[in-house]
MARTINU-144214 format. One record per residue: x, y, z negated of N, C-alpha, C in turn. Coordinates in steps of 0.02 Angstrom, whole numbers, plus 50000, padded with zeros to 5 digits. Atoms other than C-alpha are relative to their C-alpha. Layout:
<sites>
XYZXYZXYZ ...
</sites>
This chain:
<sites>
500754998249990500624873949273499664998850063 500465003149941499234868349388499465004550005 500644995449986497834878149467499364995750016 500645003449985496074871749463499775000450062 500205000249927495224867649629499325002749996 500804997449994493594877249677499924999450082 500264999749928492564876249830500235005850037 499854994249955493084887549974499335004150003 500534995049996492054903649982499684999850076 500315000249931490844904450129499975007650030 499974994449973491084919550235499375003249998 500594996250000489784933350236500155006650041 499864993149962489574948750345499925006249956 500014993650039489594967050290499235001949983 500624997050018488074974250203499835006250025 500134993649964487174987550291499655005249946 500234994850036486835004150220500235000149916 499734999350074487885000750061500475005350002 499524995549998488935013949987500744997850009 499305002049980490855013050035500294996349943 499725005150039491714999049943500575003349966 499444996550032492965004249802500544993850004 499515002549995494634998249815500475000549933 499674998750064495474993849639500894997850020 499325000749970497404996249659500365000149921 499605001350062498524990149509500705001950005 499334997549998500164998649480500324998449939 499525000250067501344990449346500515004549996 499414994850005502545002449274500484998349939 499395001250047504234999049184500565002250018 499504997549978505665010049200500105002550068 500004997349937505275018249367499935007450011 500114993849998505315036349331500295002250064 499664998549932506445038449496499695000050045 500455002149950505105030949596499305001450001 500765001450008503435031549529499575006150033 500294994149961502965049549597499874998450070 500135000649927503265044349773499514994650005 500515005850001502285028049739499245002750003 500714998050024500775035949670499695005750061 500214995849943500765049649809499874996850052 500075002949943500835037349937499314996549994 500645004150013499255027949858499465005750001 500624994250004498255043349822499815003950065 500094997149949498675050749988499794995550068 500225004549944497865036850080499375003750031 500664997449970496435040650204499444996949979 500585004350040495435027950115499975003549933 500014996850048494855038949973499674996149930 500365003350056493785026149863500414995349963 499555003850033495065020749748499834999749922 499935000150070495155015349566500794996749982 499405002150011496945016349525500194999249930 499915002650067497435006349369500795000449998 499335000550008499185010749314500154997549924 499865005150060499834998249187500645001749966 499454998850029501115005149061500224993549962 499815006650029501994988249019500625002449942 499564998550055502934996948863500575003650032 499514996849964503965007848978500395004549954 499774994750050505265017348874500395005850028 499734993549959505855030649007499415004950013 500524993749978504815046049079499464998150041 500555001549933503685034849197499265001949973 500614999850030502165036949071499855008050005 500184992849994502245055549076499915002250076 500234998249931502285055549263499384997350021 500705003549982500755044049275499495005149967 500564996050035499865055849145499885005850040 500074994049961500195070249260499584999050063 500475001549949499385061949406499244998749979 500715001750028497925055449297499505006649984 500344994450016497585073549244499785003650066 500144996049940497525079849421499554996250040 500365003449963496515065649492499664993849969 500415003750041495065057149423500014991950019 499965007149977495435040349522500564995649956 499555004650044496895036049407499944999249936 500195002350077496725027849240500624996549975 499515003450032498105022349126499934995249951 500195004950044498045006749037500764998449954 499375000850038499415003748897500004992449966 499845007050031500094985948833500714999549977 499235000950019501654980248754500374996450052 499575003249941502984974148866500014993050005 500025007750000502664957348935500154998250068 499735001949953503384957549104499535001650059 500334997849944502794959949284499264995150012 500545005249992501544944349286499515001949956 500394998050061500804951049116499685005750010 500204994149982500614968549178499385000250058 500594999949936499684963149343499384996749979 500625002350032498554951849242499635004649963 500314993350040498164967049130499585003450058 500264996349946497774976849284499454998150040 500465002649965496794965449380499344998549964 500525000950042495634962249229499635007449989 500364993550026495324981749207499765002850065 500164996349925495164986149402499214999150013 500644999749983493464991149450500004999650091 500034999449929492944988449634499944993350038 500105005949956492484976549777500444996550021 499335002749974494284974649828500525001149953 499424999050055495954972749727500534998250047 499335000649972497704975849784500495001849947 499384998350043499444977249697500455003650033 499484994849965500644990849730500715000049948 499444999350040502434988749638500185007449996 499944991750015502855006649561500655003050033 499444996549969504515008949654499864998250075 500295000749919503615005449830499615004650020 500424994949974502705014949945499514996450053 500485003049953501125011450046499945005050068 500104996149946501095017950221499375004050016 500554996549998499875031250278499534995150040 500515003749965498175022750332499914993649990 499985007150014498545005650269499434998249963 500705002650029497055004250152499455000450046 500534997649966495875011350266499904994350066 500015003949944496404998950410499794993649975 500065006350022496384984450296499334997849980 500755000350032494644987550203499594999550057 500485000649936493874990350374500034993850032 499965006249969494524974350436499634994349956 500405004150046493814964950281499255001050011 500654998350014492184973650285499724996450083 500345002749931491974967450479500024993349998 499945007449996492684950350454499634995649940 500305004450054491974944650279500634996949972 499425004750029493734936250250500075000349927 499804999650066494284932950080500645003749981 499484995450021495904943250081500265001550072 499624998249945496944952650216500705000249992 499375000350005498744950850251500325006050049 499634994349960499814967250314500684998050011 499285000449980501464968950395500375004149945 499564996550041502874972350271500635003450034 499394997049978504324984450299500435001749939 499464998550054505964987650206500135006049996 499914993350014506335004350127500775000449974 499315001250021508185006050124500365006750011 499714993649997509025022950071499585005350038 500544996149970507385031750137499904998250073 500125002149935507455023050304499664993350001 500465006349990506135010350361500374995650039 499625006149951506914993750425499464994250002 500505005249982505844981350514500374993449979 499875006150025505914963650450499854995050049 500195004249944506164951150587499344994849998 500405004850029505134937750497499205003650008 500734995850012503674950650469499775001850072 500214997849943503714956550642499714995250047 500195006549958503554938950721499364997449973 500635001950016502104934450608499465004650007 500604993749992501184951150623499975003150071 499974997549931501494951950806499355001550028 500654999449977499614950350843499465000349941 500405000950042498084952850740499634992150001 500255005950008497264936550679499405000449953 500544998550044495514940050608499574993249983 500565005350013494384927150513500354993050011 499695005749982495684912950525500164994749935 499835005550059495974897750396500845000450000 499325001450000497844895850345500154995650035 499805004449964497804880250439500115002450072 499884998749933497744889450604500665004350014 499404996349988499264900550567500324997149926 499675001550056500164890150435500605004049977 499424997450033501804899350427499855006549979 500104994150045500964913650351500124999449930 499745001150065501444905250185500695002850003 499374996250008503074913950223499905005949961 500054992450034502324929750159499614997949938 500305002250067501974923549979500105005449956 499924994450044502174941649921499455002949974 500674997850033500754949849805499955005950036 500294993549994500814967349864499875002950080 500144997849929500514968050058499374997750012 500635003449988498724960350032499515004849969 500584997650026497064966449986499454994250003 500375005650010495964953049910499175002749983 500894998550027493844952649889500214998449925 499845001950071493894953949699499534994749977 500375007050014492504940949694500394994550017 499565006049977493634929149785500514999749939 499374999850051495134932949660499694997849924 500325001050067494064933449495499714992850009 500355005849981492974918049566500484994149988 499655005249993494404907749587500564999349932 499565000350058495204911749422500755001349999 499194999049984496914917949486500355004149942 499684996850054498054923349353500824998450012 499325000249983499984926749374500294996849936 499615002250054501224917149275500315006849954 499754993850041501894928449133500754997949959 499245000450027503774931349065500554995650055 499505003149955504584923249223500115004350053 499974998649927505234928049388499634996750040 500365002849952504424923649549499294996949977 500655003150026502794922449464499415000950050 500514999449939501744925749622500034994750053 500045004149945502404912349732499624993449998 500485005850002501434897649677499315001850007 500744998349990499834907849655499745003250077 500264997549941499824917549822499984993550057 500105005649968500164900749910499294997249989 500705002750025498654893949814499415003450037 500564996949977497664907749876499894999450072 500185001749925497984904750059499654993850010 500395007649989497444886950034499295000149976 500685001050030495854890649943499545005550042 500394995449958495274904950063499684997050049 500335002449942493914900750183500275003750067 499694995849941494684914550295500395005349979 499564993850033495994927950287500115004150075 499924995349939496394942450418500865001849986 499264997549989498274945050473499925004650044 500054994649953498434961650543500775002550017 499324997249978499884969650638500225006449972 499804993550029499804986250551500484999349943 499574999650061501124991050425499655001349940 500514998950061500294988850252500565001549940 499604998850052501774990250139500875001650006 499234998849990503664996850117500234998949929 499785003050056504574987249998500715002849992 499424995250012506084997649922500544995549978 499375002350022507814990449905500335004749961 499734994750044508515000149754500755000150016 499334999449996510245007249783500384997949942 499675001050058510645004649600500034992849979 500005007450027510324985549601499494998449951 500385001650071508994986949457499424996350010 500555002149994507534979349545500044993249970 499905006550034507104961849473500254995950057 499745004449949507424952849642500644999950017 499354999449987509114960049657500504996249950 499525004250037509784950149512499834992749992 500265006250010509114933349554500574994450020 499525004749979510774924249590500444997549921 499745003850078511174920349395499714994550000 500235006649992510974902749359499304999949972 500595001450036509514905749240499405002350042 500484997049947508644916349380499854995150045 500105005149955508964902449501499544993649969 500505005050030508104889549377499405001750008 500774996949997506594901349377499724998750074 500145001049925506594900549566499854993350012 500025007250000506784881349557499284998249971 500575000950022505254880849446499485001450031 500614997949952504214891349565499794995650059 500045004349939504604879449706499684993949973 500325006350029504164864349593499255000849992 500644999850010502544872249539499605000550065 500414998449942502084877549726499934992550035 499945007049960502444859149790499214996649994 500595000950001500774852349730499435003850021 500494995949980499814866749778499954999250096 500115001549917500254863549979499854993350010 500205007149984499994844649946499274999949988 500774999150015498264848549877499675003250062 500134997349946498004859450037499724995050045 500165006249954497924841950132500055001650069 499884997949929498604850050285500754999150008 499375001849992500294843050357500305006450036 499524994549969500644859050456500155004949949 499934996250046500394869950310500604997549943 499435002350042501644858750202500645001150032 499364999349955502844858950345500215007050003 499754993349997502774876850361500305003449940 499784997850054503134880050183500694997349985 499325002950005504664869250189500385003050040 499514995349947505264878850345500085006149973 499844993650022505024894750246500664999049953 499505001250045506234886350110500635000450044 499375002549979507464878650234500255006550045 499564994249956507754893750365499975006349974 499904993250027507594907550244500324999849930 499794999150061507684906350060500584995649970 499475004750016508754891350018500655001650033 499434996449978510184896450136500325006149962 499784994550023510234912850067500314999949932 499735001250063510524906849891500684996150004 499345002849994511864895149951500575003850021 499514997149976512764907550052500235005749942 499774994750052512774920749909500394996849950 499745003650060513184908649767500684997650027 499285002949984514684900649876500505005050018 499594995050006515464917549879500275002149941 499864997150067515514920149700500704995449969 499485003550031517084915149596499734994049947 500265005750041516024906049469499704993950038 500325006149983515514887649485499364999949994 500685000950030513924888249390499455002350051 500584997449953512794898749517500044996050054 499965005349949513364886749657499624993249979 500275006350018512884871449564499315000949984 500684997850000511274879549512499554999550067 500405000149934510834883249696499954993150033 499975007949970511304864449751499544996849967 500515003050039510214858749611499355001650037 500694998349971508794868049674499894997150064 500135002749932509034862649850499874992250009 500255006950007509024844449802499374997949972 500595001250026507604846849704499345001550045 500424996849964506654854249840499934996350072 499885002749934507134844550005500384994650002 499535005049983507884829550070500305001450073 499635000249939509034825450216499454999650069 500625001249955507434819150317499625005750015 500374994649982506604834650294500395005550041 499604997249964508094843350369500004998950076 499925001849935508094833550520499255000150028 500695002449969506114832650546499635006950009 500424993750007505544851550513500155003950067 499724994549948505574862250669500095007249973 499954993450011506044879950676500685002249955 499394999250048507684878350561500605000550049 499424999149957509254885550636500554995449989 499375004750008510794875150662500365001349942 499604998250060511774885550541499734998849937 500445002450058510444882650408500014992449984 500075006950000510334863850455500674996949966 499325001950017512244862850425500085001449929 500074997250060512154872750262499694994849950 500295004550039510834861450196500274993949992 499685006850007511684845650237500585000749961 499494999350044513234851450151499785000149928 500085000150084512274854849987499734994349992 500165007050018511534838149996500364994550006 499495004849991513044828550037500494998649938 499635002550060514354820649931500475006149969 499484995450027515544835849914499615008150016 500234993149992514554853049883500485004550010 499424994849994516294861649880500165001750073 499924998549937516284859750069499535005550024 500414995149988514914871850069500325006849986 499554993550014516134884949990500555000950044 499544999249938517484881750127499625001450062 500264998549939516264882850255499815007950001 500164992750021515654900650180500685003750021 499354995850003517484905550167500384999850074 499724999949937517964899750342499585004350055 500434995149956516684912650412499394995550030 500585003449970515294899950451499405003550004 500554996149989514024912950426499975004650051 499974995949946514614923650555499874997850065 500285003049934513544919650700500365000750063 499684998949940514514928250829500774997650007 499445000849987516084920350799500034992150023 499965008049976515744901950834499564999250061 500334999149936515214898351022499454994849989 500595004449993513664889651068500114996650076 499925001849933513954877451211499544994550021 500435004749980513004865351319500544992050013 499555007049993513744846451291499424994650015 500555005249987512664832351379499395001949996 500654996549996511224843851401499725001049931 500264996450064511154848451213500375005449985 499724994850025511504865251142500214999749947 499715001750064512694863851012500525006249973 499644994050015513434876950901500644996949959 499375002950030515334873850856500185003449934 499914997250059515284878050677500634996249952 499355002550025516854876450563499834995149930 500175005350055516324859750459500714996149999 499325003549997517954851850403499914991550007 500225005749993517034835150391499394997650037 500624999649958515874832950521499584992549996 500285006949996515534814150489499434999649943 500435000650062514524818350328499315003450032 500614997749973513204827150443499784998350072 500285003149934512114820850577500175004750052 499894995449952512554827250746499475004950023 500454995749980510944833750771499825005849955 500064994250035511014846350642500445006350035 499664994149969512324856750755499575001450065 500354998549941510944856750894499525006149986 500384993750013510114873650910499214997150009 500555000649984508274873550878499705003350068 500144995149948507234879651025499745006949993 500334992950026506554894450928500705003949994 499474995349999508404900150922500385002050072 499824999449925508504900251116499595006050021 500414994949974507954917951177500155002650054 500004996449939507724924751345500225007349990 499824993349996508594940751376500005002750074 500014996949931508324950751532499915006550002 499924991950004508874969251543500085002550067 499884996249943508634981751680500545005349995 499474995850015510234990351695499975006450032 500104993549949509835001951848499514997750045 500495001349952508365003151960499895006750055 500144993149957508025014352113499724995950065 500285002149937507275014252285500645001650053 499505000049959508445009752427499775003350061 500164995649934508515018352600499504995550043 500615003749952507435004252671499394999149967 500734999050036506025007452553499884994549946 500125005550045506304992752438500185002249928 499674998750072506584993252248500424994449992 499385004150017508154986852197500155001149921 499834999650070508534981952018500714995749983 499315002850017510314978951950499834998249926 500235001350074509984968651781500554994249985 499435005250027510914955851673499334994949960 500375005350030509944939751612500194993049980 499635006250029510464924851503499494997149944 500315003850058509794912751370500475000749937 499664998050058510484919851205499994994549943 499364998749993511544912251121500534995050043 499565004749961512054900051252500505003050051 499514997649960513674902151355499735000650075 500154999649935513304907251533500434995650042 499585004149967513884894051647499634997050070 500305004249942513514881751795499334997249984 500715002150011511704876451826499505005349966 500384995250006511004892651763499505001650059 500424998449948509424897551853499615006649977 500224993750020508744915651869499415001550064 500454998749963507024920751956499725006549968 500314993950024506224937651947499395001350048 500625000049965504464941751991499655006249982 500454994350027503164956651988499244996049991 500645002450026501574951551886499615005349995 500594994650018499924960451883499624995749945 500275002950045499314954751716499295001249994 500734999049988497604961351750499674992850040 500405005749954497174947651887500494995150009 499525007450002498684934851865500435000750066 499675000049944499374939352036500775000249987 499235001050003501244936052065500335000950060 499594999849943502534940952191500684999749978 499355001050005504174934452200500485004150023 499644995749980505634945752211500754995150027 499435003749970507264940852320500555001949945 499474999650048508634937652191500634998450024 499455001149976510374940052246500545000149946 499445000250046512104937852174500165006249974 499874994150024512864950552069500295004050038 499634995349959513544966252142500585000749963 499274999250021515464966752130500115006649966 499804993850024516074979452012499445002649945 500484997250047514534981251905500184997749933 499715000750066515024982951731499624996149951 500495002150051513434975351647499975003249927 500054998050060512994977851461500554996549947 499515002150049514074975751304499764991949984 500185007850012514204956451272499754999949932 500235001350065513244951051121500304995749960 499705005050025514254935851091500715000050037 499445000249964516104933551129500144995550049 499865005949957515924918251218499455000050059 500454999749940514544925251336500255006450049 499744993749963515224935451477499435002250041 500614997949967513754945951536500035001450070 499864998749931514524950151695499744994150045 500195005849971514224932351750499174999749998 500845000050015512284935451695499735005550048 500344994349962512094951351817499744997250061 500355001749928511044950551969499715006050034 500424993949952510144961352106499434996450014 500625001949973508334959652132499695004450041 500274996649949507484965752286499204999450006 500755000449978505544970152300499795003950054 500294995549940504854974652465499285000949983 500694997750018503234983952429499464996650048 500375003449964502514975452580499794993549992 500195007450011502564958752503499385000649942 500594998950055501154966552370499344997450040 500665001449976499374960452409499825007450025 500374994249958498504973552537499485003749957 500684998150036496994973152428500055001549932 499915000450068497714975252265499665007149975 500234992950027497194994152252500535002449947 499574996850070497815002852083500124993249964 499735005750026498944991051999500685001049965 499274999250031500414989551867500194992950011 499585007449996501674976151919500545000249959 499595000050053502664971851774500574995250032 499415003749976504414964351818500164994749936 499855005850054504764947051724500504996350033 499465004449975506284936151737499864993149968 500095006850018506124917251720500724996649993 499315002150025507764910351646499904991349984 499995007050011508184891451660500674997849983 499295003950022509664880251583499744993349976 500255007950017509254862151593499315000949977 500685000650029507634859351487499805006349969 500254993750034507674876551419499795005850049 500254995449951506574888051519499675006049961 500374994150035506004906351462499765004850050 500204995149971504964918551540499985006649961 499994993350038505284936951474499975005750049 500114993349963504774954251527500755003050021 499394997749975506264963251620499945007449960 500084993950042506544978251488500665003450017 499564994649992507524993651510500454999149950 499455002050048509284991951429499885006849937 499944994850044509005009251347499205003449992 500664995249992507455019051274499975006650032 500064992349971506825034351355500414999450058 499475001649951507785026951500499915005750071 500124995849940508025036951669500104996450060 499885003949938507765029251827500385004050061 499544997149952509065033051961499645002050058 500344996949929508455043952107499185001649984 500674999450011506645048852130499624994049979 500335006850022505405037752040499394997650040 500605001349962504015037852164500125000050077 499954999849924503915033052343499384998450039 500615001749964502495032752474500144992550037 499835007149961502415014352518499354997950048 500515000149961500885016852630499775007750008 500244993349992500095032252696499465003349950 500454997650048498855033652565500144995949929 499775004150057499875022452426500485002249973 499344998950018501185027952312500264994349952 499745005850058502335015952197500435004549962 499654996150046503015022852047500514996049956 499575003450047504495015251954499935003549929 500174998250067504105016551765500404996249933 499845004950060504775011251588499545002649945 500504998650035503405010351473500154999649930 499945000250075503155010951276500414994249973 499735005550018503714993551256500674997950035 499355001049970505224995851363499974996150068 500005002849949504554985751504500055003650070 499864996749933505064989651690499294998550037 500585001849967503534991051805500005004750052 500184996049937502944997251984499355001549996 500724999349996501305006651968499755001150062 500264999449941500345005752125499375004650002 500644995850005499045020352157499875001550069 500274996849934498015025152310499935006249980 499874993050001498185043752338499415003250056 500454997749957496595050452433500155006350039 499664993649964497445067352480500685000749981 499394997850018499145072052488500235006650029 499754992649967500065089052521500504997950051 499535001249938501035089452685500425007550008 499574993749985501625107452678499895004949930 500064995250049501975120452539500325006350029 499614994149986502355139152580499755005549976 500144993150032502255157652541499945004250064 500084996449926501615168552690499785007249973 500284993350015500875186152696499294999749966 500765001550024499125178952655500174997849924 499885003950064499865171152488500304993650003 499785006150020500285154952417499704994950031 500375005449957499715140552537500294993549996 499815005650005499715122252527499524997150056 500355004749949499185110152679499914992949968 500095007150029498325093852628499744995450060 500345005249960497895077852723499764994549958 500255007650025497015061352701500014995850058 500075004249952497095045952789499324996450003 500735003250017495275041952740499445006250002 500564995850014493535049952743499885003049932 500174997050068493445059852582499615006350001 500294994150004492475073452516500415005649960 499414995050033493755087952462499565006050002 500514994450022492625100652366500565005949974 499694994550033494075110952286500754999449985 499295001350021495855113752251500295005649962 499894994550055496495124152102500694998449974 499485000150056497955127851993499814999449934 500255001750066497845121951817500585001749963 499424997350053498965129851680500194994049948 499855004250051499955117951586499855001849933 500194999150071499365115751408499465004049987 500414994050002497925127751435499364996750044 500505001049963496195126351513499875004850059 499984995349946496565140251632499924995550073 499945001649931496075136951822499885005250042 499974994749965496445146951958499784996850079 500305003749944495305141252120500465002850060 499774997849939496035142952298499445000750052 500504999949937495135147252452500214994850048 499895006549968494865130952546499825000650067 500215000549934494855129652731500064993350038 499955006649953494535115052849500375001950056 499574999049941495845114352980499754995850063 500225005649946495285098153080499934994449954 500335007050036494745080453038500604998449949 499545002050052495585075952869500555003449996 499474995150016496615091352850499685006449977 500234993450025496395107352750500575004149978 499554994950024497195123052697499735003849949 500234996950051497085129652524500565006249984 499614994150009497725148352482499865004049954 500024994950053498125158752330500185006550018 499784993949982498045176652390500495004349962 499534996150042499005183652241500474996149955 499635005050049500225171152168500415003249953 499654995250045501215186552096499594999949931 500514998450062499695188151975500094994149949 499985005050052499905171751897500695001349938 499594998950061500735171451721500774996850022 499245002049968502735171151768500364996749938 499685005050048503105160651603499634994649992 500325005650013501915147551629500174995250050 499995005249949501915131351728499264997650018 500705001349969500465125851839500134993350033 500145006049964499885110051915499565000650051 500535000749945499005107252079499674994850001 500565006149995497435097652081499525001550043 500595000049943496065093552195499374997249970 500575003250016494285088852163499754996450060 500195003949951493915073952272499344994949990 500545004350014492245064752282499795000849925 500294997650072491845074452117500414997149944 499505001950052493435067052032500585005249998 499464995150003494765079451972500704995350002 499375004149971496555072452047500495004150001 499284996549989498345078452027500184999250065 499824999549928498965082652195500704997350004 499325003849990500505071852257500215002750059 499604998249936501735074752390500644996350005 499465003349982503095066052474500685005249983 499434995550004504905073352428500235005850040 499724996049947505215080452596499475006750007 500394994350005503745092652567500365005549958 499574995050036504725101352440500725001950020 499354999449972506365100052526499925006550067 500244995049952505385110852661499645005249977 500434996650022504465121052556500415006949999 499694992950000504735141252578499595004249943 500394996350059504185148552411500505003349960 499594997050033505035161052320499715003249924 500314997350054503825167852184499934995049951 500045005150053503795151752092500514994250025 499645006349986504825135252085499634994350015 500405006050005503905120452149500474993949984 499575007550022504605102852078499524994550002 500445006450009503885084952081500154997149930 500005004050061503455076051923500404992250014 499705006950002504105058251887499494995150062 500505003749961502505052051974499875003650068 500074995649934502645064252133499505004549997 500594994650005501315076552060500415006750012 499744993649981501625094052120499915005749940 500054994050045502055108051997500305005250016 499674994449982502505125151997500255003849930 499714997850054503715132751880500275007450012 499674994049986504345150151842500754999450026 499195001949961505975153951949500455001449949 499514999450054506785159451788500154994549955 499935005750044506585142551707500734996150007 499255002749990508295136351665500064992649988 499915007550011508795118751681500674998550041 499395003149954510305107551755499804994350018 500045006249974510505093851846500674997350002 499485003250007511755081251806500284996050053 499905004049941512625073151957500694995349988 499415004450016514275064651875500225000249934 499664999250065515115061251713500534994650005 499395004350011516845054151689500355001649930 499624999650060518085050851553500684999350010 499315001349992519915054351548500285003249938 499504997750046521115057151405499495002749936 500434998250045519715057651275499495004750015 500324993349975518715071351374499514997650039 500465002249949517135069651459499885006150039 500134995249945517025078451622499334999150036 500705000549978515235082651673499905005450066 500154995749938514765089951849499285000350007 500664999950002513185096451888499755006550044 500184993849961512135110851959499475003849951 500514997150040511205124151862499515003050044 500714997449972509435130751902499815006049964 500384993750035508565146751863500575004950006 499544995250008509615161551803500514997849958 499425001450045510895151151708500715003350034 499394998249981512515158651706500574996549966 499555005150027513485148051580499624993949975 500245007550020513235130351545500414997249935 499665002750060513695122451377499734993249990 500375007150023513525104151299500384998849928 499865001550078513645097951122499814992050004 500105006150016513955080551066500025000949917 500094998950085513295078450890499634994549967 500485003250058512605068050739499995004649942 500184995950061512165073350570500595002949964 499504996550045513925075550506500645002550056 499454999449963515075078350665499625002850068 500284996549938514895090350819500705001550040 499474997749959516035093250978499505003850050 500224995449962515715106951094500425003250056 499644997649950516235114051263499545004550043 500394995749958515615126651398500425002650059 499624997449932515985134151573499405004450024 500354995749951515375146751694499604996450057 500225003049936514215141251834500105004150055 499754996049944514755145752006499455003450036 500564995449963513745157352122499634994850031 500505004349975512975142052195499754994449956 500355005150057512495134552026500514995149980 499655006650014513775120652034500545001849931 499564999550061514825117451870500354994549996 499535005250023516205107351806500225000349917 499954999150061516285105051619500464995449958 499605004950038517635097451507499794999949927 500285000250072517005092151343500544994349943 499555002750054518395086851209499654995249952 500355002150054517715073351102500424998849935 499774998250074518375079850947499745006049973 500364994850020517695091250820500385005449993 499634992149999518115109150782500774999149958 499454999350027519545105150667500524994650037 499535002849960520385094950811499954992949982 500045007650014519975076750741499574996550044 500395004549959519385063650858499344997949965 500595001650018517545059250836500014992949987 499905007050005517365043650750499424995850030 500495004949965516455027450820499305001949974 500685000250032514575028650819499515002950054 500544997149950513055035250912499945007749995 500014993050001512915053650953499475001950059 500434997649956511715063951055500355006550040 499684995449957512335074751202499375004050025 500604994149979511225091351236500455006350043 499814994349957511425104051361499685006449976 500194993350024511405122351318500095005450060 499734994649952511545139151422499825006649982 500174992250008511535157951426499725001950074 500264998649941510605166751561500465005250026 499574995249963511565176951690499915007149989 500244992450003510475192451674499925002349930 499974997750069510525192551486500544995649950 499375004150039512255184751416500055001949935 499794998450065512115193151258499464995749951 500555003950041510555182651197500284992949986 499885005650020510805166751107500014993250044 500205006449967510975149651182499504998050001 500675003150013509495140951226500064992450043 499975006549975509175122451268499754999850064 500075000249931509275117451441499714992650011 500185005949983508155104151507500444996750061 499505002649953509155091451624499514994250044 500215005649961508625078951751500624996750044 499465003449976509745065751816500004997650079 499845001949923510475064252000500444994950002 499565006549993511415048451957499524995750022 500365005449969510985035252067499924993649967 500025005950040510895018152034500594996949959 499445000750043512485018751925499825001349935 500245000350068511535022651780499784993749968 499684996150049511925017951645500815000350018 499214999649972513845022651641500244996449939 499585001850046515095012751540500655003350024 499324996249987516685023851538500504998049952 499425001250049518385019551459500635003750026 499214998749992520135025551456500424996549944 499445004650031521715018751359499685000549919 500145000150066520945023951187499285000249981 500744999350026519065026351191499624995450058 500545002649965517485017051263499505004549987 500644995450011515945027351295499434996450046 500595002549954514255021551343499495004849996 500484994749975513035033551419499274997149985 500645002950005511225030751362499515005550025 500444995249984510005040851460499365000949952 500474999250037508685047351358499385004950013 500464995649979507315060551351500245006550040 499784994449950507345076851452500415004949971 499384994550024508485087151335500564996149972 499475003950022509775074251284500174993250039 499615006349991510885059451323499974996849930 499815002150065511195047251191500834996650024 499435003249998513065041051179500254995949951 499765005350048513945026851097500775000750019 499325000249995515775030151054500404995449968 499705006050034516975016451010500754999850017 499374999749994518815015550988500384993750015 499715006049986519054997951041500114996449942 499685003350050519054990750874499714992650004 500245006949992518894970650844499325000049972 500785001450020517134964750831500054997449924 499955002550076516814962450646499444995349998 500385005350013516004947350570499175001149991 500654997650006514134946650577499804993649940 500165004750050513724937550411499234998450000 500775001749992511744939150452499684998249931 500315001950064511244938050260499335002550022 500714998649993509374939150260499665002149924 500374997750058508344948850140499344997049980 500635000450034506864945550030499944992649982 500105006750035507094928049953499435001549950 
</sites>
């Protein structure tokens, strides 16, 4: 089958004052009664309401049609079109012919459309005038959303109004359903799916890329592709010889399409897609089967699609896949079966070494002479910089100290490795180098990702003197980045916190100048940073006297301080203070009746400086000297002053240890906590323990890591939560306790005894994460890929 060539469509802008465009949604239906309702709910529940939903009954013998009829009776946007069974391609063609609207999209009836996907993609097309939009695909496995690495990479950033030649690797995404097409483009090009075969969309979608004048590639999740647990989907039976032959035909039909595109980058990107994803999956899967014919069919497909020259020429193909393809192209394809049986697909088993400046994978090939030595060399894309911040804090001399681990994965850590760490202001491009020192003796490091990588050898200490930052930088966010070098391979990567929701050891904020604070933080993307902010006014004293609750303030610059007030957390309530000027750049604010404040509320101290509302900050020593009893003052992560009820229950964890399978937790209880308990839990297992808090609030709690029936907790991830009962009301149920860590720069902890390993993963303010393991041998990582 060949596709006629048409001139590319010229881009046009959005029409003004036009009614909202209608999106035609084609949903082919055949034997999907277990999934159809969820699919249609996701479509009809989209925030974009202007839909024409065409449900194509492809002669389905089950109860799917009755489900569709129910939706059609309740929502006028749903129409049902019936036809004799002709397969997915025929059903899609029928739906595309019947659909009404400015735009056209396809949704398989066992999949789900994420909330807001249609609105985002149609909105993009309305602005760009492109021929179609491609959104990010996610996998839906047992109800859980799984991110696909290739999709995350391809959709890392938005690319709007670009030709395929600008982003040739987008041809990797040759699926029908995560796209919205301009209907005039689809019908004007005469597109139609092949009928009665599998992989009916791959030549067509590739051709759509080549014919489009411009496309939009967006980072938003646009589609959730379900993996059926019963193995009944079309793509899950694709390794039979006749199905492999159909895949080979799809490849054969696609080749003239990419050749006609006339761009070498697009042709190479298509070959890269085959060689680094789809062909190796077929080879690995069929090599594990006892029957010979599936492997023979897969080898025939490889030989019809590529040559040995292609394997050596196309960049981005992993060493593992290059070796597998050479084995399939070589004189003895049975060597491929031996390679897979020897665990060749287990990436974590076979070391990566540096040999004469080349990075080589030591894969288990019994006849290396049949394969070019270059096939064993890692492609540069396989070498990834890894930089983890394991602990960070302020040292006594006022410097920021970071204990971290950095290496180039998957290369062994050895002589010649270079590490540099810098603070980078991405807004201005300013850069300040940190002093990098040898690793701290005894520092455990994270878990090793590969048996041949000793991550302890990759640990380091980096020191940042805030005095090295530019004095005129003002407010800035300095991200920490690491530059890793190993011969010709150099990578600069962000220094990322080892654990999400990570806790910085010790106070997060320091005053690095009389009017400047530096706050260590971990942001949504996990990057460690130092936020520098100028503070026009700060607290210098907090006390409670006969005249009421008072705070003294000072400034190192001339500012107009007009108001100080208490603002209730989560509300608009404001209680102003009486403000008195003491002397130049000093003030005293007094609340005459602090006992009248809501005793169950939390309050924040705020000032109005030069007309701007600013949270009041204070050095830690101000609270250490505070003489306040009616409320409990504390500092936030960024040293802002807060007031909490004195009864507010919380704990501070000061130490955690492990002995004989029991966690020993030491800490201090605050407020009116009389009993402290802890629970380690996941959805199917729980372990619990408790103890009394001493008169001074300290406690030691032993928590056996075993469930109520006495069985040890199995390996896995758990959540550690603290609970407590109040001393003044011990009959009440347990309540969750907030906690804060007084764990110094020894966070995180790796604990071990003779039978158990525990990794402590600091998390949000009411829980820790724990990873338990009974020291099992590392399992093989076959790294099979989804989605051929």
